[in-house]
Every structure is written in C-alpha cells, then in structure tokens.
C-alpha positions in Angstrom: 40.5 125.5 126.4 44.3 124.1 127.4 46.2 125.9 130.2 49.5 125.2 130.9 50.5 126.3 134.2 53.8 126.3 136.2 54.3 123.4 138.3 53.8 124.9 141.5 50.8 126.7 140.7 49.2 123.6 139.3 50.4 121.7 142.5 48.7 124.4 144.7 45.3 124.2 142.7 45.1 120.4 142.6 46.1 120.4 146.3 43.1 123.0 146.9 40.7 120.7 144.9 41.9 117.5 147.0 41.4 119.4 150.1 37.9 119.9 149.2 37.9 123.6 148.7 36.8 123.3 145.4 34.4 120.6 144.2 36.3 119.9 140.7 39.2 121.5 138.9 36.9 123.3 136.6 35.3 125.0 139.9 38.7 126.1 140.8 39.7 127.4 137.5 36.5 129.5 137.2 36.8 130.8 140.6 40.4 131.9 139.3 39.5 133.4 136.1 36.7 135.4 137.7 39.2 136.9 140.1 41.4 137.5 137.4 38.6 139.4 135.6 37.7 141.2 138.6 41.2 142.2 139.3 41.7 143.3 135.6 38.3 145.7 135.8 39.6 147.6 139.2 43.0 148.2 137.7 41.2 149.6 134.6 39.2 152.0 136.6 42.0 153.1 138.7 44.5 153.2 135.8 42.2 155.7 134.2 40.9 158.3 136.0 38.9 161.0 134.6 41.2 163.2 132.5 40.6 167.0 131.7 40.8 167.9 128.1 44.1 168.9 126.9 44.8 172.6 125.8 46.1 173.3 122.3 49.7 174.0 123.8 49.6 170.6 125.6 48.4 168.8 122.4 51.2 170.3 120.4 53.6 169.4 123.0 52.7 165.9 123.4 52.8 165.6 119.5 56.5 166.9 119.5 57.5 165.0 122.2 56.1 161.9 120.5 57.8 162.8 117.3 54.7 163.1 115.0 55.3 166.9 114.8 59.2 168.3 114.2 57.6 171.7 115.4 54.6 173.7 115.6 53.8 176.0 112.7 53.2 179.5 113.5 49.7 180.3 113.9 47.8 182.0 110.8 46.7 185.2 111.3 43.3 186.6 109.7 45.1 189.9 108.7 47.5 188.8 106.3 46.8 185.7 104.0 48.7 182.5 104.5 50.8 182.9 101.6 52.2 185.7 99.3 52.9 185.2 95.7 52.8 186.7 92.6 51.0 184.6 90.1 52.9 183.6 87.0 51.6 184.4 84.0 51.6 181.8 80.9 50.9 182.5 77.6 48.9 180.5 74.8 45.7 178.6 75.4 43.8 178.0 78.7 44.8 174.9 79.8 41.1 173.7 79.8 41.5 174.2 75.6 44.7 172.3 75.5 43.1 169.4 77.4 40.0 169.1 75.0 41.9 169.6 72.2 44.3 166.7 72.8 41.6 164.7 73.8 39.8 164.9 70.5 
C-alpha cells in the first residue's frame, strides 16, 4: 500500500521514528492505523445509540420529508370497501374464449 501524507505530517512521523519512539516507519504507521481504527469504532458506537422504533405516524412524516411520499393516503376502513365502482357490462363472448379462438 502506498500512502501520500501532507509534508508536515510525514516529517512528524519520520522525526518520531528517528528519535527512537518507533523501531521503523512501518511500526509508526501500524500504530497510527490502529489508533484510527479504534477512534472510528468509538465514534460509531457514540454516534448510533440504541433508537426506539418509529411509530407509524413518525415513519409517514419521515417519508414525506424525504420526498419519498407526497402525502399519506387515508386509512382503509374495514366498514366500507376500499373502492366503489359499478362493473361494466360487456357483450359478446368471454375473454378466455376469445384468447383460445385467436390462438388456434
């Protein structure tokens, strides 16, 4: 792996190696990477505390705010059917018979 660091940071790491704090540049970079990984783990656990589940209303509001929904549809009542329509009467043979006849 090749890493390009800002000059000041590179000079500080080289100085730490030359002063004897680290046996080699690899040791210094391994320590730096380990500290970064540990810091990221700590930030992750602090940034994502246990959250309570959303209520249906909260979820709907988040979906509207994010633009996923324009509005929340009204709830469906079990007392009335979700749609009201009158069937259209069609004259002639049933559709299934038409399909069968046309495939022959």
